[in-house]
N, C-alpha and C positions, 0 to 999 in steps of 0.2 A: 743493503745491495744496490742501490743506483751512485755512488761512491766522483764523485771528481776526482779526477789523475791529471797526474803533470802534462800526459802528453793530448790531453784537450785546452790547453793555454792557445788562444791567439792573437798574446803578444799587447794585448788590452787589458789593464787592471780592470775597468769599468765592465765590458767583456766579459771577461771572464769572471768575475762575480757575479752577472748577470746570470751566465750559464750554472755560475756553482747553486745558486738558488734557486736554479730550474730543476737541477738534480734533488737537490733538497725536498723541493715540492715534491717529485714525482717519488723519491723512498718514502718521506709523509703517508703521503696515498696507499703505497706500495705494505708499510706495514702495520693501516687500518683495515686492509683484504688482507691481510695474514692475520688476522687473528681469531681463534679457534672456539669463541665464546658464546655462539650464539647468539649474538645481539643484532638488531636490527642499525646497521652505521649508517642507513643512506644519508642519513643530513649530515654527519660528518663526512663521504666519500664525496655532495654535490658539494658543499664547502669547501673545500679542498681543493675539488675540480675548478671549484669556479675563481678560486685565488690560482691557482694552475693554468687555467685560462685566460683572465685578465694580465698575469706579468709577462704573460707570453706575448701578448700583444701589445706590454709594453716594450718589452724585451726588442723584440723585433721594427717597432717604429724606434728606436732608438738607435739602433744597427743600422734603418734607411736613410734617418737620417746624418749619419756619419758618412754615408755614400755617396752624399750632396755634397757636405762639407768639406770631404778630400778627394770630391770628382774621381770616383771610385768606375772605373770600364763602365760604359752604359750598359754593354750588354751582359757584363757579367753581376752588372747590380739588376737587370730586366730576370735574369732566371733568379738573382739569388732572390726576391721578392715573389717570384712563383713561386718558389719554394715555400716561404714564409705563407704564403697564400692560400697553399694545399694543404697545409697543417691549419689553417684556422678552418676551412672550411671544412674540413675532417671532426677536426675536434667540437665544432659546430650543429653537426651534425648527432651528436651521440644521444640517444634517446634517451631519458629520463625513466619514461617507464619502463623502459625493458631494462635498466640498470636496478631500479628498483625491484623488480621481478628478481632477477640474477646477479646480483650485487657482487656477488665473489669472481662471478664468472666474467662477468663484461666489464666488470672494476679490470680484474687482474690480466683482461685484451684488451681495456685504455691504456695500462700501463706500462704493457710490453710493446705498443703501438707509438707512443709517445716515447718511453725512454730508448727505442731502437731510433725511430725517426730523428730525435736530440743528438745522440751519441752518432749518428751518420753524418746529420746534417755538419755538426761542429768539425767533427773529423775530417769531412772536403771541404765543402763550401764557406762555413767558416773561418776556416784554417787558411784557404787562399783570400780571404778579406784581409784575415789578419796579417799575415807577409806582406800582404802590400801595403796597411800602412807602417809597418814594423820598418819599411823600406822609405816610407817617404818620410819617415820621421828620424831616420838616421843620418 
């Protein structure tokens, strides 16, 4: 469902690979919650969700290091970091008890939020940064 598309490129191999990995993790989570086997998948959901959360923090840190390394505009970097922090806050507020009680519904809500956020963030904020990197490396 959530596939990397060429339109998501940010003209930086490492960032593009990391974004692709985020899409893979969201897709993996979606696949599990789409199973119609009447089994409890809480442990799997929590494990993938944890992996996704950790990888997102790693990825955001990587981008933020590049802001400094390549002297990205301070105002743009600040806004970019605020978006990152907003995402981390939202994801960290997921109620695991509620997730356990309503695995499919709550997980789908989380997946859709993450997919929408990641897609919008990449196509706008990350794209701007990618264009900046492309310009200074030209």
